[in-house]
C-alpha positions in Angstrom: -23.2 38.6 -21.0 -21.2 38.7 -24.2 -22.3 39.5 -27.7 -22.5 36.0 -28.8 -24.9 35.0 -26.0 -27.0 38.0 -26.8 -27.3 37.1 -30.3 -28.4 33.6 -29.1 -31.2 35.2 -27.1 -32.6 37.4 -30.0 -35.0 35.0 -31.1 -38.7 35.5 -32.1 -41.3 35.4 -29.6 -42.9 32.2 -31.0 -39.5 30.4 -31.0 -40.1 27.1 -29.4 -38.2 26.0 -26.1 -36.3 22.9 -26.4 -34.4 20.8 -23.9 -30.6 21.3 -23.6 -28.5 18.1 -23.4 -25.0 17.2 -22.6 -22.3 19.4 -24.1 -25.0 21.9 -25.1 -25.5 22.8 -21.4 -22.0 23.4 -20.9 -21.7 25.4 -24.1 -24.4 27.7 -23.0 -23.0 28.2 -19.5 -19.5 28.9 -21.1 -21.0 31.4 -23.5 -22.9 33.1 -20.5 -19.6 33.2 -18.5 -17.8 34.9 -21.4 -14.0 35.0 -22.0 -13.0 36.4 -18.6 -14.8 34.1 -16.3 -15.1 31.2 -18.6 -11.3 30.9 -19.4 -10.3 29.2 -16.2 -12.9 26.5 -16.9 -11.8 26.0 -20.5 -8.3 25.3 -19.2 -9.6 22.3 -16.9 -11.0 20.8 -20.1 -9.0 18.1 -21.9 -8.7 18.1 -25.7 -11.5 15.9 -26.4 -14.0 17.9 -24.0 -12.9 21.1 -25.5 -13.9 19.6 -29.0 -17.3 18.4 -27.8 -18.1 21.8 -26.2 -16.8 23.6 -29.1 -18.8 21.7 -31.5 -22.0 21.9 -29.4 -21.5 25.6 -29.3 -21.0 26.0 -33.1 -24.3 24.2 -33.7 -26.3 25.6 -30.7 -28.8 27.6 -32.6 -31.4 29.8 -30.9 -31.6 29.8 -27.1 -34.8 31.1 -25.7 -34.8 33.2 -22.3 -36.9 30.3 -20.9 -34.2 27.7 -21.8 -31.4 29.9 -20.3 -33.4 30.6 -17.1 -34.3 26.9 -16.8 -30.6 25.9 -17.3 -29.4 28.5 -14.6 -31.8 27.3 -12.1 -30.9 23.8 -12.5 -27.2 24.8 -12.2 -27.8 26.9 -9.1 -29.9 24.0 -7.6 -27.2 21.4 -8.1 -24.5 23.6 -6.9 -26.3 24.7 -3.8 -27.9 21.6 -2.9 -26.5 20.6 0.6 -27.5 17.0 0.2 -25.8 16.3 -3.1 -22.3 14.8 -3.5 -20.2 14.9 -6.8 -17.5 12.5 -7.1 -14.5 13.5 -9.4 -10.8 13.0 -9.8 -9.9 16.0 -8.0 -12.2 15.5 -5.0 -10.9 11.9 -4.7 -7.1 13.0 -4.8 -7.9 15.6 -2.1 -9.7 13.1 0.2 -6.9 10.6 -0.2 -4.3 13.2 0.5 -5.9 14.1 3.9 -5.0 10.6 5.3 -2.4 8.9 3.0 1.3 9.6 2.3 1.7 11.5 -0.9 3.6 8.8 -2.7 0.6 6.3 -2.2 -1.7 8.9 -3.4 0.4 9.3 -6.5 0.3 5.6 -7.3 -3.5 5.3 -6.7 -4.2 8.4 -8.7 -2.1 7.2 -11.6 -4.2 4.2 -11.9 -7.2 5.9 -11.9 -6.1 8.6 -14.4 -4.7 6.1 -16.7 -1.4 6.8 -18.8 0.0 10.3 -18.8 -0.2 12.4 -22.0 -2.0 15.6 -23.0 -4.3 14.1 -25.6 -5.6 10.7 -26.4 -2.8 9.8 -28.8 -0.2 10.7 -26.3 -2.0 8.6 -23.7 -2.0 5.6 -25.9 1.6 5.9 -26.7 2.3 5.2 -22.9 0.1 2.2 -22.8 1.8 -1.1 -22.7 2.1 -2.6 -26.2 0.6 -6.0 -25.2 -2.3 -4.3 -23.5 -3.2 -1.9 -26.6 -2.6 -4.8 -29.0 -5.0 -7.1 -27.0 -7.7 -4.5 -27.2 -6.9 -3.5 -31.0 -7.0 -7.3 -32.1 -10.7 -7.1 -32.0 -11.2 -3.9 -33.9 -11.7 -3.5 -37.7 -8.4 -3.2 -39.5 -9.2 0.3 -40.7 -9.7 1.5 -37.0 -6.4 -0.3 -36.0 -4.8 1.6 -39.0 -6.2 4.8 -37.8 -4.8 4.3 -34.3 -1.4 3.2 -35.3 -1.1 6.1 -37.6 -1.6 8.4 -34.6 0.7 7.1 -32.0 4.5 7.2 -31.9 6.1 5.1 -34.6 8.2 3.0 -32.3 5.3 2.1 -30.1 3.1 1.4 -33.2 5.9 -1.0 -34.4 6.0 -3.0 -31.2 2.0 -3.1 -31.3 2.0 -4.2 -34.8 4.5 -6.9 -34.1 2.2 -8.5 -31.4 -1.0 -8.5 -33.5 -2.1 -11.7 -35.2 -0.1 -11.9 -38.5 -3.1 -11.8 -40.7 -4.5 -8.8 -39.1 -1.1 -7.1 -38.9 -0.6 -7.6 -42.8 -4.0 -6.1 -43.5 -3.5 -3.1 -41.1 -0.2 -2.4 -43.0 -2.0 -2.6 -46.2 -4.5 -0.1 -44.9 -2.1 2.3 -43.5 -0.1 2.2 -46.9 -3.4 3.4 -48.6 -4.6 5.6 -46.2 -5.5 9.2 -47.1 -6.0 12.1 -44.7 -8.5 10.7 -42.0 -11.7 12.8 -41.9 -12.2 14.8 -38.8 -15.6 13.0 -37.7 -14.1 9.7 -38.3 -11.0 10.6 -36.0 -13.4 12.1 -33.4 -15.5 8.9 -33.5 -12.4 6.7 -33.0 -11.2 9.0 -30.0 -14.5 8.8 -28.4 -14.6 5.1 -28.6 -11.2 4.6 -27.2 -11.9 7.0 -24.5 -15.2 5.2 -23.5 -14.4 1.5 -24.1 -10.7 1.4 -23.6 -9.3 4.2 -21.4 -12.1 3.9 -18.7 -11.2 0.3 -18.3 -7.6 0.7 -18.6 -6.9 0.3 -14.8 -8.3 -3.3 -14.8 -6.9 -4.5 -18.1 -3.3 -3.1 -17.6 -2.5 -4.7 -14.4 -0.2 -7.7 -14.9 -1.0 -11.0 -13.5 0.6 -11.3 -10.2 1.6 -14.9 -10.7 3.2 -14.1 -14.1 5.2 -11.2 -12.3 6.3 -13.6 -9.7 7.3 -16.0 -12.2 9.6 -13.6 -13.7 11.2 -12.6 -10.4 11.8 -16.2 -9.4 13.4 -16.7 -12.9 16.1 -14.3 -11.8 16.8 -16.0 -8.3 19.9 -18.2 -8.0 19.0 -21.9 -7.7 19.2 -22.0 -3.7 17.0 -18.9 -3.3 14.5 -20.2 -5.9 14.3 -23.5 -4.1 13.9 -21.9 -0.7 11.2 -19.5 -1.6 9.3 -22.2 -3.6 9.6 -24.7 -0.6 8.1 -21.9 1.7 5.3 -20.9 -0.8 4.5 -24.5 -1.2 3.8 -24.8 2.5 1.8 -21.7 2.6 0.0 -21.8 -0.7 0.6 -24.8 -2.8 -1.8 -23.7 -5.7 0.1 -20.4 -6.0 3.5 -22.3 -6.1 2.2 -24.7 -8.8 1.1 -21.8 -10.9 4.4 -19.9 -10.6 6.3 -23.1 -11.5 4.1 -23.5 -14.5 4.8 -20.0 -15.7 8.5 -20.1 -15.0 10.9 -20.7 -17.9 14.0 -22.2 -16.6 17.3 -23.8 -18.1 15.8 -27.2 -18.0 13.0 -25.8 -20.3 15.7 -25.2 -23.0 15.9 -29.2 -23.4 12.3 -28.7 -25.0 13.7 -26.7 -28.0 13.4 -28.3 -31.4 16.8 -28.9 -33.0 16.7 -25.8 -35.2 16.0 -23.6 -32.2 18.6 -25.3 -30.1 21.4 -24.8 -32.8 20.2 -21.1 -33.2 20.6 -20.7 -29.5 24.1 -22.4 -29.5 25.3 -20.0 -32.2 24.6 -17.0 -29.8 26.3 -18.4 -26.8 30.0 -18.1 -26.2 31.7 -21.3 -25.9 33.5 -20.6 -22.5 30.0 -19.8 -21.2 28.4 -22.8 -22.5 31.2 -25.0 -20.9 30.4 -23.5 -17.5 26.5 -23.8 -17.9 27.0 -27.5 -18.9 29.5 -28.2 -16.2 26.8 -27.7 -13.5 24.0 -29.3 -15.5 22.4 -32.8 -15.7 23.5 -35.5 -18.0 20.4 -35.1 -19.9 21.2 -31.3 -20.5 24.7 -32.3 -21.8 23.4 -34.9 -24.0 20.8 -32.7 -25.5 23.3 -29.8 -26.2 26.0 -32.2 -27.5 23.3 -33.8 -29.8 22.6 -30.5 -31.6 26.3 -29.8 -32.5 28.8 -31.7 -34.5 30.9 -34.5 -33.0 34.0 -32.3 -33.3 32.5 -29.4 -31.7 31.0 -31.6 -28.8 34.4 -33.2 -28.3 36.2 -29.7 -28.0 33.4 -28.6 -25.5 33.9 -31.7 -23.3 37.7 -30.9 -23.3 36.9 -27.4 -22.3 34.6 -28.6 -19.5 37.2 -31.0 -18.2 39.8 -28.2 -18.2 37.6 -26.0 -16.0 37.9 -27.9 -12.9 35.5 -27.2 -10.1 33.2 -24.2 -10.8 31.1 -22.2 -8.4 27.3 -22.9 -8.3 26.8 -19.2 -8.4 28.7 -19.0 -11.8 26.7 -21.8 -13.1 23.5 -20.3 -12.2 24.5 -16.9 -13.6 25.5 -18.4 -17.0 22.3 -20.7 -17.2 20.1 -17.5 -16.5 21.9 -15.7 -19.3 21.4 -18.6 -21.7 17.6 -18.5 -20.7 17.3 -14.8 -21.3 19.1 -15.2 -24.6 16.5 -17.7 -25.6 13.7 -15.3 -24.7 15.3 -12.5 -26.7 15.6 -14.7 -29.8 12.0 -16.0 -29.2 10.8 -12.3 -29.1 12.6 -11.7 -32.5 11.1 -14.7 -34.0 14.3 -16.5 -34.6 13.4 -19.4 -32.3 10.2 -21.1 -30.7 10.3 -21.9 -27.0 7.4 -23.7 -25.1 6.8 -25.3 -21.8 6.3 -28.7 -23.2 7.1 -30.4 -26.5 3.5 -31.3 -27.1 2.4 -27.7 -26.8 3.1 -25.3 -29.6 2.1 -22.1 -27.6 4.9 -19.7 -27.6 5.1 -18.5 -24.1 7.5 -15.5 -24.7 
């Protein structure tokens, strides 16, 4: 038994026993194990657990022989109990590995463990920005400022860009005025994130399956998209309708306001636009012609006439490129796109 524990035991005979709780119990056991035997256990703890146990150890105070004996008896009883089971990450991984392929085990354990990283801030930097922003938007601006000041700057920028504008501006103001964060405040934020956010991340980080499929369908050529949607409508009409609602297609570009349409046209090469409109509907041609000068529309029509027949595959590729360009511009805040003219909700 090491010197530190011996000092803890050197208490007066009338010292009152007290119940050890939580991190205190771990601290006493690690003190008893000493450096040699306790080192492997310390190495298994993460950064927050090390801080919690260290803080408990530093403030442990006197530990009476009775307290120590009760703790050891309880420890031995729990370890040696044949009817007891303890579930943890390592035990789960070993069990899965006994009957599942390694790659499947890795995927499952990645979901359970959450984002990779040696500490809380590295883990947060590996969380999708929309997931983190969705959580932080309900927190106090000062808390958000502390979190964004601790994660990677590029990730913080993406999260900040997603937050509601009023909150984002307040967070920026707080970050500019922020002094060194007190240790106890930082630990409290870490603990809150660990309990309220990271523990539930597996559920919150999963993307909506219909949204994911809508993105995949957006990248199909026209014939493949029609084939899959027709098959899905027969099998699950509700799912097909939801996917169609979430999809953003070339026809949705016709719902752009005049300013957004003109901005998009400035970012599309004229030869590409000619191919896209060559294979489009009369309504699409009328819309885009109406958002350019008469001279530019006449020149574009001449270019389309000079093209002759075009392959449907080429039309699909160019129209998909225009849709992706519109999404990029919307993400930068240069245009606003929606699924209907009567709906101001930004969908991408």
